[in-house]
Structure formats: C-alpha cells, structure tokens
C-alpha positions as CSV (number, residue, x, y, z in Angstrom):
1,X,82.3,80.2,130.5
2,X,86.0,80.5,129.8
3,X,88.4,83.2,130.6
4,X,87.4,86.9,130.1
5,X,88.7,88.5,126.9
6,X,90.0,92.0,127.5
7,X,89.4,94.3,124.6
8,X,90.4,97.8,123.6
9,X,88.5,99.7,121.0
10,X,90.0,102.3,118.7
11,X,87.7,104.2,116.3
12,X,87.4,108.0,115.7
13,X,83.7,107.8,115.1
14,X,82.1,108.2,118.5
15,X,78.8,106.7,117.5
16,X,80.4,103.6,116.0
17,X,82.7,103.1,118.9
18,X,79.9,103.5,121.5
19,X,77.7,101.1,119.5
20,X,80.4,98.4,119.3
21,X,81.2,98.9,123.0
22,X,77.5,98.3,123.9
23,X,77.3,95.2,121.7
24,X,80.5,93.7,123.2
25,X,79.6,94.5,126.8
26,X,76.5,92.3,126.4
27,X,78.8,89.3,126.0
28,X,79.6,87.7,129.5
29,X,83.1,86.8,128.5
30,X,84.0,90.2,127.0
31,X,85.5,93.1,129.0
32,X,86.0,96.4,127.1
33,X,88.8,97.8,129.3
34,X,89.5,100.9,127.2
35,X,88.5,102.9,124.1
36,X,90.2,105.7,122.2
37,X,89.5,108.0,119.2
38,X,93.1,108.9,118.2
39,X,95.6,106.7,116.5
40,X,98.6,108.1,118.4
41,X,96.9,107.2,121.7
42,X,96.3,103.5,120.9
43,X,99.8,102.0,121.6
44,X,100.2,103.7,125.0
45,X,96.8,102.4,126.0
46,X,97.5,98.9,124.8
47,X,100.8,98.8,126.6
48,X,99.2,99.9,129.8
49,X,96.0,97.7,129.7
50,X,97.5,94.7,127.9
51,X,94.3,93.5,126.2
52,X,94.0,90.2,124.4
53,X,92.3,91.9,121.4
54,X,92.6,95.4,119.9
55,X,89.8,96.4,117.6
56,X,91.0,99.2,115.3
57,X,89.6,101.1,112.3
58,X,91.9,101.6,109.2
59,X,91.1,105.4,109.1
60,X,92.3,106.9,112.4
61,X,93.6,110.5,112.9
62,X,97.1,110.9,114.1
63,X,98.2,107.4,113.1
64,X,96.4,105.0,110.7
65,X,95.1,101.7,111.8
66,X,97.7,100.0,109.5
67,X,100.6,101.6,111.3
68,X,98.9,101.0,114.7
69,X,98.8,97.3,113.8
70,X,102.5,97.3,113.0
71,X,103.5,99.0,116.2
72,X,101.3,96.8,118.3
73,X,102.8,93.7,116.8
74,X,106.3,95.0,117.6
75,X,105.7,96.3,121.1
76,X,102.7,94.4,122.4
77,X,102.8,91.0,120.6
78,X,100.5,89.4,123.1
79,X,97.6,91.6,121.7
80,X,95.8,90.3,118.7
81,X,94.8,93.1,116.3
82,X,91.4,92.9,114.6
83,X,90.6,95.5,112.0
84,X,87.0,96.6,111.8
85,X,86.5,98.9,108.8
86,X,84.2,100.0,106.0
87,X,87.2,99.8,103.6
88,X,87.1,96.2,102.4
89,X,89.5,96.2,99.5
90,X,92.4,94.0,98.5
91,X,94.9,96.7,99.2
92,X,93.8,97.5,102.8
93,X,93.2,93.9,103.8
94,X,96.6,92.9,102.5
95,X,98.4,95.8,104.2
96,X,96.6,95.2,107.5
97,X,97.7,91.5,107.5
98,X,101.2,92.3,106.4
99,X,101.5,94.8,109.2
100,X,100.4,92.3,111.9
101,X,96.6,92.3,112.0
102,X,95.2,88.8,112.8
103,X,91.7,89.5,111.6
104,X,89.7,91.8,109.3
105,X,86.0,92.4,109.6
106,X,83.8,94.6,107.4
107,X,81.6,97.1,109.2
108,X,78.8,95.8,107.0
109,X,79.1,92.4,108.7
110,X,76.5,91.1,111.2
111,X,77.1,91.7,114.9
112,X,77.5,87.9,115.5
113,X,80.4,87.8,113.0
114,X,82.3,90.5,114.9
115,X,81.8,88.5,118.2
116,X,83.0,85.3,116.5
117,X,86.0,87.2,115.1
118,X,87.0,88.5,118.5
119,X,87.0,85.0,120.1
120,X,89.0,83.6,117.1
121,X,91.6,86.4,117.3
122,X,91.9,86.0,121.1
123,X,93.0,82.4,120.4
124,X,95.7,83.6,118.1
125,X,93.9,82.4,114.9
126,X,93.2,84.4,111.7
127,X,89.7,85.6,111.0
128,X,88.4,87.1,107.7
129,X,84.8,88.1,107.4
130,X,82.7,87.9,104.2
131,X,83.2,88.8,101.4
132,X,86.9,88.0,102.1
133,X,88.1,84.5,101.4
134,X,91.3,82.7,102.6
135,X,92.4,81.8,99.1
136,X,92.0,85.3,97.8
137,X,93.9,86.8,100.7
138,X,96.7,84.3,100.5
139,X,97.1,85.2,96.8
140,X,97.1,88.9,97.6
141,X,99.8,88.4,100.3
142,X,102.0,86.4,97.9
143,X,101.6,89.1,95.3
144,X,102.4,91.8,97.9
145,X,105.6,90.1,98.8
146,X,106.5,89.8,95.2
147,X,105.9,93.6,94.8
148,X,107.8,94.5,97.9
149,X,110.2,97.5,97.7
150,X,108.1,100.5,98.6
151,X,110.2,103.4,99.9
152,X,107.7,103.7,102.8
153,X,109.3,100.7,104.4
154,X,112.5,102.8,104.9
155,X,110.7,105.3,107.2
156,X,111.1,105.0,110.9
157,X,108.0,104.8,113.1
158,X,108.4,108.4,114.1
159,X,108.8,109.5,110.5
160,X,105.6,107.6,109.6
161,X,103.8,109.5,112.4
162,X,105.1,112.8,111.1
163,X,104.1,111.9,107.5
164,X,100.5,111.3,108.6
165,X,100.3,114.4,110.7
166,X,101.7,116.6,108.0
167,X,99.4,115.1,105.4
168,X,96.5,115.8,107.8
169,X,97.5,119.5,107.6
170,X,99.3,120.0,110.9
171,X,102.0,122.6,111.1
172,X,105.5,121.7,112.4
173,X,104.5,123.4,115.7
174,X,101.4,121.3,116.0
175,X,103.2,118.1,115.0
176,X,105.8,118.8,117.7
177,X,103.1,119.3,120.3
178,X,101.2,116.1,119.3
179,X,104.4,114.0,119.4
180,X,106.0,115.8,122.4
181,X,109.1,116.7,120.5
182,X,110.8,120.0,119.5
183,X,109.8,121.9,116.5
184,X,113.3,121.5,115.1
185,X,113.1,117.7,115.5
186,X,109.6,117.7,113.8
187,X,111.1,119.7,110.9
188,X,114.0,117.3,110.6
189,X,111.7,114.3,110.5
190,X,109.6,116.0,107.8
191,X,112.7,116.7,105.8
192,X,113.8,113.0,106.1
193,X,110.4,111.9,104.9
194,X,110.5,114.2,101.9
195,X,114.0,113.0,101.0
196,X,113.4,109.2,101.5
197,X,110.1,109.3,99.5
198,X,111.6,111.8,96.9
199,X,108.7,114.2,97.3
200,X,109.1,117.7,96.1
201,X,106.3,119.6,97.8
202,X,103.3,119.3,100.2
203,X,101.0,118.5,97.4
204,X,103.1,115.5,96.4
205,X,103.2,114.4,100.1
206,X,99.4,114.4,100.3
207,X,99.1,112.5,97.0
208,X,101.5,109.9,98.3
209,X,99.7,109.6,101.6
210,X,96.4,108.9,99.9
211,X,98.0,106.4,97.5
212,X,99.9,104.6,100.3
213,X,96.8,104.4,102.6
214,X,98.2,106.7,105.2
215,X,95.1,108.8,104.6
216,X,91.8,107.2,103.8
217,X,90.4,107.6,100.3
218,X,88.2,110.6,99.8
219,X,85.2,108.3,99.2
220,X,84.7,104.9,100.6
221,X,85.9,102.2,98.3
222,X,83.2,99.8,96.9
223,X,83.5,96.2,98.3
224,X,86.5,94.3,97.0
225,X,87.7,97.1,94.8
226,X,91.4,97.2,94.2
227,X,93.4,100.2,95.2
228,X,96.5,100.6,93.1
229,X,99.8,100.1,94.9
230,X,101.9,103.3,94.8
231,X,104.7,103.0,92.2
232,X,108.3,103.2,93.3
233,X,109.8,106.7,92.9
234,X,112.1,106.9,89.9
235,X,115.5,108.2,90.2
236,X,115.9,111.9,89.2
C-alpha cells in the first residue's frame, strides 16, 4: 500500500459527514484527520492539518464551498479540493473548477467513485464524476472565461465573507463576532459590498447572493440544469 492520504471533510449535514467519514476510514490508505461543519472554519483547519485532500460541499454556512476552494488554493496550494455536492449543474461545476477545485463528485455517485476521486485528486489530477464529461466541462470553462467581468471578482476575501453572512441574515454585531472584527469594520465591509455590487437594499443583496451561488438555491437543481450567470450591474 502507498502513502497514507490525509483528508479533511467539510459538510454542514452531520449525517452526511459522518457517513462519508465512516466510508473513508474503511480504506487502509485514508486518514480522516479532521472534519468541520462551518465554512469559515475550513481554512484554519486545513492550514493547521495540511491534508492532501479537502472534501467540501458547495452549500456551507459562513462561507460557501466555492469561496473555500478559492481561499484554499491561495493559502494552502498543496491541498487538492474535491467538491462533493448534490448540486450538479453547469454553473456550480464551472465555478468550483475556476475557483481551484480539482475534482467534482455528485452525492448521487456510488461510494467507490468517491474513493477513486480522492486518490486521483491526491495525485494532483482532475476528477469529474458522472454525469459530468471532460468535453462539456472544458466548453463551460471556456465560455466562463469569455463571460468574465462579474463585479463579484472585485470583492476582497473579507468582503465575500461579509456578503455571505449578511445574506444568511446575520446582523452587523453577529458578523463582527463571527469574523473577530469590530462592528464598525463589519459595517464598513458591508457598505463596500453594497457599493461595489451596486445593490440598493438587503433584498437586492439576497437576490444577488442566490444568483451568484453565495447562497444555495432554495430547491436542489435537477441534474445538469443550467443556473443563469448573474448579469453585470448597469450603470445608474
């Protein structure tokens, strides 16, 4: 048997996380060194434990799996990010890969496919589970690059964290507590988010967060459905 693959699990559904953990611990070359149910706690855990593979869901409270993937790529590039999610749509898959994920597996996949994906990602190779195809994903990525220009890209990492927490319904006081910053700083970040995204009120912020994938859709998307990309804000 080869080297042990160190794995961190991130999923806010306790039953799913525990089930995946039991499945992986049955493999002699897998070592689940940590698990977490909050998006904001993922990066500190990854930086401390330095796993070869991070398995993360798209829909995470505090910080979405998409943003987690981006931050892990920047600050812990030795960790391969594998998205495991029930959202198997062109939009989510494309955004995950653009943000630095190396693999994407549907929760509907068989257990052996997840195990194969982990070993592939640990080797630094891309893995896509059925019904995803390499040709389709390459075409989506090319189209995404052609459509680049979303104002979301202008937000800092902290502003993205504030955007999600506000969209989840947290007050400035709660946001400040969650991020270990002052209330005044939290309010300043929120104001910057509203200005950069040209959002007029809280309702517009929530609508944007849903369209941009910061918040998961209200209902699970059917397999391979296409989620519209948010349009660029028009100048006032």
